[in-house]
N, C-alpha and C positions, 0 to 999 in steps of 0.2 A: 048636338049639345054635349053628348058623352065624349065624342072625339075631341071637342074643344077643351073639355076638362082634362082629358088624358094628356093632350099636347101641353097644356099649362103646367101640369104636374111634372111632365118630362123636362120642360124648360127650367123649372125651379130646381129640379134634381141636378141638371147640368151646371147651373150657376153655382150650386152648393159644392159640387165636385171640384170645379175650377178654383174655388176660394179655399178649398180644404188643403192645409199645409202638408198633410200626409199623402194626399193625392199628387201634389206637386213634387214632393220629395221622391215618391215612387217612380215618377217619370224621369226625374233627374238622375237617380241612381240605377235605373234600368230594372226595377222590380216589376213583376207582372200585375201586382195589385197593392193597394194601400194596406191590405190585410197582412202583408209581409211584416209590417212594423209591429203588429200585434204579437206575432210569434217571436220576433226579436226581443220585445219587452218581456214576454213570458219566460223565454230562455235566460235572459239576463237575471231575472228574479229567482228562478228555480233551478237553473243550470242542469237541465235534463238531457240536452243533446250534446254528445261528445264525438270525438273523431272516429270511434269504433262502434257507434250505436247502430243497432239493427232496428230500423224505424219504418213504421207503416203510416202513410198519410191517407186518411179516409175523406172522400168528398173533395179531392185535391184540385179540381178545376178552379181557376185557370192556371194554377201552379205556383202561386205566391209562397205558400208555406214550404212546398217541396224545394223551391228555389233557395230559400233561406237555409233549409236543412242541408242541402247539397254543398253549401259553402263551408259547413262545419264537419260533416261526416266524410272523412277521407279514407278510412279503413273499414267502414261498416257496410251496411246495405240499406237502400231506400226503395220502398215499393209504394207507388201512388195509385189510387183507385178512384174512378168516378164514372158516372153513366154518360158524361159529356166528354167529347174528345179533348185532349190536352196536348199542346205543342211540346215536343220532346225537351227534356232537360238532361244535360250531361250527368252521367253516373246515377240516373234515376230510372228505374223500370216502371212503366205505366201500363195498367190494365184498364180497359174500358168495359166495365161491367157493374152489376149491382153488388154492393159489398155484403149484402145479407143473403145472397144466393148460396146454396150449399156448394156449388161448383167453385164459386169464388173463394170460399173458405179453404177448399182443398188446394187451390192454386197458391194461396198465401202460405200454407204449410209447406208446400213443395218448394217454393222460392226460398224461404228462410231455413227450411230443414230443421226447425225447432221453434222454441218460443222467442218472443220479441223483447226488446228492451224498452221501446217507446211506441205508443200509438197516439197520433194527433188527429184531431177532427175539428174542422171549422165549418161543418155542415149546418145548414139551416133549411127548413122546409120551404118550398115555394110559397111566396106570399099570396094571400087571398084578399087582403084589404081589411080583414078582421084581425086586429092585433092580438086579441086574447086567444083566438084559434091558432094563429101563427105561432104564438108562444108555446101553446100546448103541443103542437105538432113537432116543433123543433126540440122540445124537451123530451118527447117520446123518442126521437132519434138519439138524443144523448143517453137515454136509458138503455136503448138497444146497444149503443156503443159500449156502455159500461158492462153489460152482460157479455158482450163479445170479448171485451178486454180480459175478463176474468178467466177466459179459456185460452187466450192467445199470448198473454204476457208472462214473462218469467216471474219468479217470486218477488224480485225487487224492481219489477217493471213500473213504468210511469205512463199514465194516461192524461192527456190534456184535451178537453172538449168544450165546445161552445154550448151554452144554455142561456135561457132567458129568466129574468126575475119575474115570475108569474105565479098563478095560483097553485101550480103543481111543482114549484121549485123545491118545497120541503120534501116531497115524495122522492124526487131525484136525489136530493141530498142524503136521505135515509138509505136509499139503494146504494149510493156510493160508499157510505160508511159501513154497509153490510159486506162490501166486497174488499175495500181497502182499509189499511190501518191509518193512513194519513190522507186527509181531504182538505184542500184549501180552495179559496175562491179569489179571483183577481180580475179586475177590469183594467185593461191597458189604456194608456192615454190615447192610443190610436183608435179606440172605440169611440164612436160619436157620443157626445154628451147626452143627447136625447134618446139614445138607444138603451133598451133594457138588457142588452146582452152582457154576459160576464163569462168567465172561463173557469172551469173546474180543473184543478190539478190534484191528481190522486197518485199515490205511490205505496209500494209494498203491499202485496196481496195478503188478506187475512188467511190464516191457516185453515184448511178445510177440515 
């Protein structure tokens, strides 16, 4: 019975994917995922990725966001990190490791040799089937990325990260405002209508 339900859900998901205009467009244009269009929209709105940007992509698998960034960053540096393996992208260095390990943080500092211009994160916690719990876990990841960014970005640096509109959204917003002077929220058209996801755009660190 459980297998039958899982198979039914899987089939429904596949049908939705193939009807999805962003999924079709990603295949046509050669992007690794439909999520690529979320970053394109975010960058069109806030214009934070430039040709000389020093950029870190957290939770980069399968590489959709790094792929978009690599088309813009021609004189800067891009480092992508994920615990899953990622097919190489030209002009992008990839590390397969946990972004919150101390050793990983050392490798990031060594690669850039200083602070960064931009940190992007499309990370979400593995789904459990409990939407409230999934939202909390993903927002905890966002909070960790915010704290991480406060130590790795330069004073005019930019952070863009996924989070969900849930019960702890206000707490994440407060944390962001305690770290950054400017905090905005934006839901791209490429985000599914039924999804509670949005993106936080933060820039210019508060003076310590």
